[in-house]
C-alpha positions as CSV (number, residue, x, y, z in Angstrom):
1,M,0.1,-0.1,0.1
2,P,1.4,3.5,-0.7
3,K,2.6,5.5,2.0
4,T,2.2,9.3,2.6
5,V,4.3,10.7,5.4
6,I,3.4,14.1,6.8
7,H,6.4,15.6,8.2
8,I,6.1,18.7,10.3
9,F,9.5,20.2,11.0
10,H,8.7,24.2,11.5
11,A,7.2,25.4,14.7
12,D,5.8,28.3,13.3
13,Q,2.0,28.6,14.1
14,D,1.2,28.2,10.2
15,S,3.4,24.8,9.7
16,L,1.9,23.3,13.1
17,T,-1.4,24.1,12.2
18,T,-1.4,23.4,8.4
19,G,0.8,20.2,8.6
20,A,-1.6,18.6,11.6
21,H,-4.8,19.8,9.4
22,V,-3.5,18.1,6.3
23,A,-2.7,14.8,8.3
24,E,-6.2,15.0,9.7
25,R,-7.7,15.4,6.1
26,V,-5.4,12.5,4.7
27,R,-6.5,10.3,7.4
28,Q,-10.3,11.1,6.5
29,V,-9.8,9.6,3.1
30,A,-6.8,7.1,3.5
31,A,-8.9,4.0,3.5
32,D,-10.8,4.7,0.7
33,R,-7.9,5.9,-1.3
34,G,-5.7,2.8,-0.3
35,V,-3.0,4.9,1.3
36,E,-1.1,4.4,4.6
37,L,-0.5,7.5,6.7
38,E,2.3,8.4,9.0
39,V,3.3,11.7,10.9
40,Y,6.8,12.3,11.8
41,L,7.6,15.3,14.1
42,F,11.0,16.5,14.1
43,G,13.3,19.4,15.2
44,P,11.4,22.6,16.3
45,A,7.9,21.0,15.8
46,E,9.2,18.4,18.2
47,Q,9.6,20.9,21.0
48,A,6.0,22.3,20.3
49,L,4.7,18.8,21.4
50,L,6.0,19.9,24.9
51,D,4.7,23.4,24.9
52,P,1.8,24.0,26.9
53,A,0.8,27.3,24.7
54,Q,0.8,24.9,21.5
55,G,-2.5,23.5,22.9
56,D,-4.6,23.3,19.8
57,F,-1.7,21.7,17.8
58,N,-1.2,19.0,20.7
59,I,-5.0,18.3,20.7
60,Q,-4.8,17.9,16.7
61,I,-1.7,15.5,17.2
62,D,-3.5,13.6,20.0
63,A,-6.5,13.0,18.0
64,L,-4.5,11.8,15.3
65,V,-2.9,9.1,17.7
66,E,-6.6,8.3,19.0
67,H,-7.6,7.6,15.3
68,G,-4.7,5.1,15.1
69,V,-2.5,7.2,12.8
70,P,1.2,6.2,13.9
71,V,2.8,9.5,15.1
72,R,6.6,9.5,15.6
73,T,9.1,11.5,17.0
74,C,13.0,11.7,17.3
75,L,14.3,9.7,20.1
76,N,17.2,11.5,20.3
77,I,15.5,14.8,20.9
78,A,13.0,13.4,23.2
79,A,15.8,12.0,25.4
80,A,17.5,15.2,25.1
81,N,14.3,17.1,26.3
82,N,13.8,14.2,29.0
83,A,10.6,13.8,27.1
84,A,10.4,10.2,26.0
85,D,8.2,8.9,28.7
86,K,5.7,12.0,28.5
87,L,5.3,11.3,24.6
88,A,5.3,7.6,24.7
89,E,2.2,8.0,27.5
90,R,0.4,10.0,24.7
91,G,0.9,7.1,22.3
92,I,3.8,9.2,20.3
93,Q,6.5,6.5,19.2
94,L,10.1,7.4,19.2
95,E,12.2,6.5,16.4
96,F,15.9,7.9,15.5
97,A,15.2,10.5,12.7
98,R,18.0,8.8,10.2
99,D,16.3,5.4,10.7
100,A,12.7,6.9,9.8
101,F,13.9,8.7,6.7
102,A,16.0,5.8,5.5
103,R,12.7,3.5,6.2
104,Y,10.7,6.0,4.0
105,G,13.3,5.6,1.1
106,R,12.9,1.9,1.4
107,E,9.2,2.0,1.4
108,A,9.1,4.6,-1.6
109,A,6.9,6.9,0.8
110,T,5.8,10.3,-0.5
111,V,7.0,12.8,2.2
112,I,5.3,16.0,2.5
113,S,7.2,18.6,4.7
114,F,5.6,21.5,6.7
């Protein structure tokens, strides 16, 4: 099954909001269109997962997890911020960025970045 990855890197409000919104919209049609969806947050966007001021963004991400979308983030950054357990409790999976991006290449995934 083809895979679409929504990669959210930038932490400006437009990138966070649009990336999470596009992920939700793809989720809504993924089964009908025969597409597997994954979300990968990296760099500044990973910091937004820990920022209480980014409540709307975090609600969107948690909703994706609740709907069964694999949401992953960088293990190194999570560990450096002592946030690995907190993120895992939210259902966010941890994976080294190098491994995730190598896997996307092997899977011939379409990666859309925000």
